[in-house]
N, C-alpha and C positions, 0 to 999 in steps of 0.2 A: 504494500500500500504506500502511496506517495505521502510525504509529510504534508501536513496541513494544519492550520490553526484551529483550535477548538471551536471558535465561532463559525467557521466555515464548514465544519464537519456535518455530514448527514447523520441522522440518528443511529443508523447501524454502525457507522464508523466510530462515533463518539462512545457508544456503549462498549464496543470491542476494545478500543484503546484504553478505556477505564479499567477493564479487567485483564488486559494483556499481561501485566507483570505476574499475576497469579497463574495465568494459563501457561506462561513461559516457564515458571517455576515447576509446575506439574510436569510439563512435557520434557524438560531437561532431566529431571530426576527419574522420570519413567524410562527414558530412552538412552541417556548417557552421552548423547552427542548433540551438538547445537544444530548441525545440518538436519538431522532427523526431527529435532524439536521444531525447527523453523518450517519444515515441510508439513508437520502436523498442524501448526498454527495457520499456515496458508490454507490447508484443506478445511479447517474449522471456520476460517474467515469466509471462504466461498459458500459453505453451507449456511452460515449465519446471514450472509448478505442475501441469500435466496429465500430466507424465512420471514414471512410477514410478522412484524413486531406484535400485532394484536393477537397472534396465536401463542405468544410466549408469556407464560405466567411470571417467571423470574429469570431475568437475562443471565445472571451469574450462574445459576444452577444449570441452565441450558448449555452455556458455554463450557463449564467444567465437565459436564456429562459428555459433551461432544468430543472435547480434547482427550479426556481419559479413555473413552471407548476407541478413539482413533489410535491412541498409544498402545492399548491392549492388542488391537488388531495388528499393529506394526510389530510389536514384540513377538507375537505368535508367528508371524511370517518370517521374522528374522532369527528365530531360535535355531533352525537348521544351519543358517549361514554362520551364526556365532559359534555353534558347536564345531563347525569346520574351519574356524578362524585359525590362521597360521600363528601358533604360539599363544601366550596369554593375551586376553582381551582386557583393555583398560578404558575407562571413560575418557571422553575428550576433555582436556583441562579447561577450566574457566579461570582466566587470568585477570586480576585487578590491574588497572582501575576500572575495568568494565563492570557495570552494575551486575551483581549476582541476582538472578531471579529469586524473589523472596518466598519464604514460607510464612505461615502464620506465626507471629511473634509470641503467641500464647503457648505454642506447642513445645513439648519437652525437647524435641530435636530440631527446633526451628532454625538454629544457626548451623546445623550439621549438614553441610553440603560436601563433606570430605570425600576424597577419592576412596578411602577405606570403606565408608558406608556404601557408596555406589558400587563398589566391587562386591560387597556382600549382597546387595539387592539383585545382582545378576544371578544369584543362586535361587531366587524365588520364582514361582510361576508368575505369568503376567497378572492374573487376578490377585494373587497374594501381594505382589508389588503395589498394584493400584490401591488395594484396600489399606495396606499399611501406610502408604504415603498420604492418602486422603485423611485417614483417621489420626495417625500419630504425628505427622509432619504438618498437614494443612488444617488440622483441628476440625474436620467434618465429623458430625455425629453419625451414629450407625444408620438412622433412617436415610440420611443423605447418601452415605456410602452405598446402601442397598439400592437406592433409586438410581445412582450413577451406574452401578454394575448390573442392575437388573436381577438381583438376587434377594433372598430373604435376609432379614436382619441377623437371624441365627447363623446363616451361612457366612455372612460377612464377619461376624464375631469370630468364627472359626478361622477364617482367612487371616484376620489380623493377629489372632493368637499364634497361629503357626509361623507367620512371618516374624512376629516380635520375638518368638523363641529362637529362631535361626539368627536373627540380628544380634540378640544378646549373647548367644553362644559363640558367634564368630567375630563379632566386632569388639576389639579391645577397648576397655573403658579407661582411656587415658585423659588426663586433664592438664596437659602441659600449657603453660602460658606462652603467648607468641614470642615473648622475649627469650624464654628458655629454649624454645624450638629454634629460633634464629641463631642462638649461640651454638647449639649442637650442629646445625647445618654449616655454620662458619668453620667449626672445628673439623667437620667432615671434608669440606673443600680444602682446608689447609692440610689435612692428613693426606689427601690424594695428591695435592701439589708437591708436597715434600716427600711423597712415597714412604710415609711413616707407618709401617705395618703395626707397630705397637699402639700408636695413637688410634688408628682405625679399629683395631680389635677391641679397644676399650670403649668405643662408641656404640658398638652393636650389642643389642640384647641377645640372650641365648636363643630366643625364638625368632630372631630377625630374619626377614625375607627380602629378596630383591626381585621385583616383578618388572619385566621389560616388555613393552608392546611395540614391535616393529611391523606387525601386520603382514609379514612376508615381503615388505617393500624395501626395508633397509636391514642391515645386519643387527641382530639382537639375540639375546639368549632365548631359546625356544621353550624353556621350562623355568619354573620358579626355583630360585636358588635359596638355600636356607643355611643359617649358622654363621657366626662371626668370622670364622676362617675363610669360608667360601666367599662371603661378601667382601672381606678385606682383599682377597686375591683378585676378585672382580674389579673392585674400586681402583686398585693399583694398575691393573691392566687397561681398564677403560681410560684412565687418565693418560697413561703412557702412549696409547695407540690412537686416542680419539680426542679427549677433552682438552689437552694442553694447547691445542690450536683454536679453541673456542673462547668467546667472550661469555662470562658467567654473570648473570644478573639475578640478584635476589628479587623475588616477586611473591605476590599472594596467589597461591594456587588453590582454587575452590575454598577460599576463605582462610587458608593457613599458609605459613611461610614455606616457600619452595624455591626452585631455581629455574631460570630460563637460560638455555644455552644456544648461542648463535655463532655463525661464522659469516664470511663475506656473502654467502649465498642466502642467508636468512636464518630463521629459527630452525634448529635441528632437533631439539628435544626439550621437554619440560619434565622436571623431577618434583614429585610430591613426596612428603615424608609423614610417617606416623611415629610420634615420639611420646614419651612420658615426661619429658623435660630432663631426663638423666641419660637415657639410652634411646637409640633409634631402633624401632621395632619393624619398620617396613620402609622400603624405598620403592616408589612407583615411577618408572621411567617411560614416558610416552615418546616414541620415536617415529611412529607411523606418520608419514608426511600428510596423509589425508586428514589426520586429526590436529594438524598444526597450521593448516591453511588460514584459519581465522586469525592467526597471530601475526 
């Protein structure tokens, strides 16, 4: 849609723009890529534009339902594709200062757009993912969730319960401050730059993992690596053969401190981290150029 002033907007456009931030938040969290989220918003806009306003009881409910159902359909269609993905799949990073699509500020997980959470959400079915996000992140009540998904309230409660259980089991509950995380990342970069094995070993938790997403487009580890020693060897090798020729910029990745790496040809990778303020528990490295085009 072309940019236009609020006073010159037609009613359909004005209403859609009013709710667009919430719709974008749902679509990105559901699908994990901005390209897919934008496609869904475009499809929803076309449907909305063709719908007479007098037939709509509540515009927000209509739009949320439309976007969520489009996302569920797209996730179902993409399941086979993602299962055949070359190596680990990671969500497309969202880099500040771009505005992060908001969740409901009253929700327990409202500020949690972390790569770690989005990775866990990939393990859920499309219906579980939708129910969990609508209820726990966007603060919709069960009647609303049931209406959106076309299921009974009891079924939606079960969906949310199963999803919440998986999220709690698989998502580490760390509460590192941004300052502590940034300090750890600075020490991580310094350890790679100086090839200091001991310093890097001390940074990684015993359960630490390194997940790299090259999508078969660029060279990347095709499996998840685990343990301080394996991650230290990888960090040293990656710096020696790859990163020493890159510019490294501290950035906000999905609302948390991370790194953007570029060379003369542009952005080559984005790294997100999961930390507890003392140790690094996960490194998420997005190298697939398809997921970096927006940067």
